[in-house]
C-alpha positions, -999 to 999 in steps of 0.1 A, spaced: -177 125 -60 -201 138 -34 -198 175 -23 -186 165 12 -157 146 -3 -149 175 -26 -149 200 3 -126 177 23 -103 174 -7 -102 212 -10 -94 217 27 -66 190 23 -53 209 -6 -48 241 14 -32 223 44 -11 200 23 2 228 1 17 244 32 32 211 43 44 204 8 66 235 8 87 218 35 90 185 17 100 194 -19 131 172 -20 114 140 -7 103 115 -35 77 98 -13 59 131 -4 63 143 -40 43 113 -52 18 114 -24 10 151 -25 9 153 -63 -18 126 -61 -37 143 -34 -36 177 -50 -49 165 -84 -85 172 -91 -110 145 -83 -115 137 -120 -78 130 -125 -74 105 -96 -73 69 -107 -75 43 -79 -62 8 -86 -86 -18 -72 -72 -39 -43 -78 -76 -41 -67 -98 -12 -55 -133 -19 -82 -159 -12 -76 -196 -6 -96 -223 -24 -116 -227 9 -125 -190 8 -102 -178 36 -84 -145 33 -51 -149 53 -39 -113 47 -72 -98 60 -70 -121 90 -35 -110 97 -45 -73 94 -74 -78 118 -51 -92 145 -29 -61 144 -34 -31 168 -57 -4 154 -29 22 151 -8 -3 130 -38 -12 109 -45 25 103 -9 31 92 -9 1 68 -43 13 54 -29 48 48 1 33 30 -21 10 9 -43 40 0 -12 60 -11 -1 30 -32 -36 27 -48 -37 63 -59 0 69 -66 11 37 -83 39 33 -93 54 45 -60 91 38 -51 112 37 -20 106 42 9 70 30 4 75 2 -22 103 -19 -34 106 -45 -62 115 -80 -51 118 -92 -87 97 -113 -110 67 -89 -107 66 -92 -69 66 -60 -48 66 -51 -11 47 -24 6 68 -11 35 50 3 65 68 18 95 43 12 123 37 34 154 45 3 175 81 7 163 79 -24 141 80 -28 103 52 -45 84 55 -58 49 27 -66 25 38 -85 -6 17 -78 -37 17 -78 -75 -2 -61 -102 -25 -85 -122 -51 -75 -147 -49 -38 -136 -55 -48 -100 -33 -47 -69 -33 -83 -55 -21 -85 -19 -6 -119 -14 10 -120 20 16 -98 51 40 -101 80 59 -82 106 95 -79 96 119 -93 122 153 -94 103 172 -71 81 164 -91 49 131 -104 38 129 -141 50 130 -166 21 100 -185 34 79 -153 32 90 -148 -4 83 -184 -14 48 -182 1 41 -150 -18 54 -165 -51 34 -197 -46 2 -176 -41 11 -154 -71 13 -186 -92 -21 -197 -79 -37 -164 -88 -23 -164 -123 -32 -200 -132 
């Protein structure tokens, strides 16, 4: 780690420890801040891979690029939290069964984004992303993610 990154981490530690005192009972913040307050040598980041079609397209990255910058920033922060804090539970992540998980992002635009992923060979594989429009996760979104999951593992 470069000295600039270490200095930033130390400043974060001071500011976050103050914030942490107000969030002791929240599981999400507990996971997040324990990860942030650990020394740099203790942090383990899970590599992220985006699903790629046989033609080389990356539909999840394309979807992300089409979102407003504030929404992309929120999803990126949530994904970073997931990378460093895995396993992370609700409200950030939820199991959908069969090894499939959803990353749940509550966007500044008052919408909810979902990124469906699974862990494969110690990597976080992002399979599908969408803006949630209904109370339950649509079946066609789940089927697409499971199809892509099968493609990656075979």
